[in-house]
C-alpha positions in Angstrom: -3.5 -8.6 -17.7 -3.0 -9.6 -14.2 -0.4 -7.3 -12.7 2.0 -8.2 -9.6 3.6 -4.5 -8.1 6.6 -4.9 -6.3 7.0 -1.7 -3.9 6.7 -0.1 -1.1 3.4 -0.3 0.7 3.8 3.6 -0.2 4.7 2.8 -4.1 2.3 0.2 -4.3 -0.6 2.8 -3.3 0.6 5.5 -5.7 0.9 2.7 -8.4 -2.6 1.5 -7.4 -4.3 5.3 -7.5 -2.5 5.4 -11.3 -4.1 2.5 -12.5 -7.8 4.8 -11.4 -6.7 7.5 -13.3 -9.2 7.2 -16.7 -7.7 7.1 -20.0 -7.0 10.6 -21.2 -7.3 11.9 -18.0 -4.6 13.6 -15.9 -4.1 14.0 -11.5 -1.6 16.2 -10.1 0.7 14.5 -7.6 -0.9 16.4 -4.6 -4.5 14.7 -5.6 -2.9 11.3 -6.1 -1.3 11.7 -2.5 -4.4 13.2 -1.0 -6.4 10.5 -2.6 -4.4 7.7 -1.0 -5.0 9.5 2.4 -1.2 11.0 2.1 -2.4 14.8 1.5 1.2 16.1 2.1 2.9 13.7 0.5 3.3 14.7 -3.0 7.0 14.7 -3.6 6.9 11.3 -2.2 4.0 10.4 -4.8 6.3 12.0 -7.5 9.2 10.1 -6.5 7.2 6.7 -6.3 6.2 7.7 -10.0 9.5 7.8 -11.0 10.2 4.5 -9.7 7.2 3.1 -11.5 8.8 -0.2 -13.4 5.7 -0.9 -15.6 4.9 2.7 -17.0 4.3 0.9 -20.0 1.0 -0.8 -17.8 0.7 1.8 -14.8 0.1 5.2 -16.3 2.5 7.5 -14.9 2.0 9.5 -17.4 -1.1 10.7 -16.2 0.6 12.3 -13.5 1.0 16.4 -13.4 2.3 18.9 -11.6 0.4 21.8 -9.8 0.1 24.3 -12.4 -1.3 21.8 -14.7 2.3 21.3 -16.3 4.0 18.4 -17.7 6.7 17.4 -15.8 9.3 14.6 -15.6 8.8 11.4 -17.7 11.0 8.4 -18.3 10.6 8.8 -22.0 10.8 13.0 -22.0 8.1 15.3 -22.1 7.5 15.2 -26.1 6.3 11.4 -25.2 4.7 12.0 -22.5 2.3 15.0 -24.1 1.8 12.4 -27.3 0.3 9.8 -24.9 -1.9 12.2 -23.3 -3.1 13.2 -26.6 -3.3 10.1 -28.4 -5.8 8.7 -25.2 -7.2 11.9 -25.5 -8.2 11.4 -29.0 -9.1 7.9 -28.1 -12.1 8.9 -25.8 -13.7 11.5 -27.7 -13.5 9.7 -31.0 
């Protein structure tokens, strides 16, 4: 699937980082920020995550809070929890 991401340079870097998170895994906003060379930009990563126009393709559900808590998700935390659980089952099967 070829995807053209349209956003700011920062947003696109965040979305590309989300695409590198393996299925069934999650990363904190701060670790995503560090992975794109902006270690103090975890809030900006959260904003870019929320601006993701392709949330069905770019896995923004894999971003979590620093404490490991599930945080905001366009379709709600119940669905975020379900998607992460489904992915974890797929890789353990």
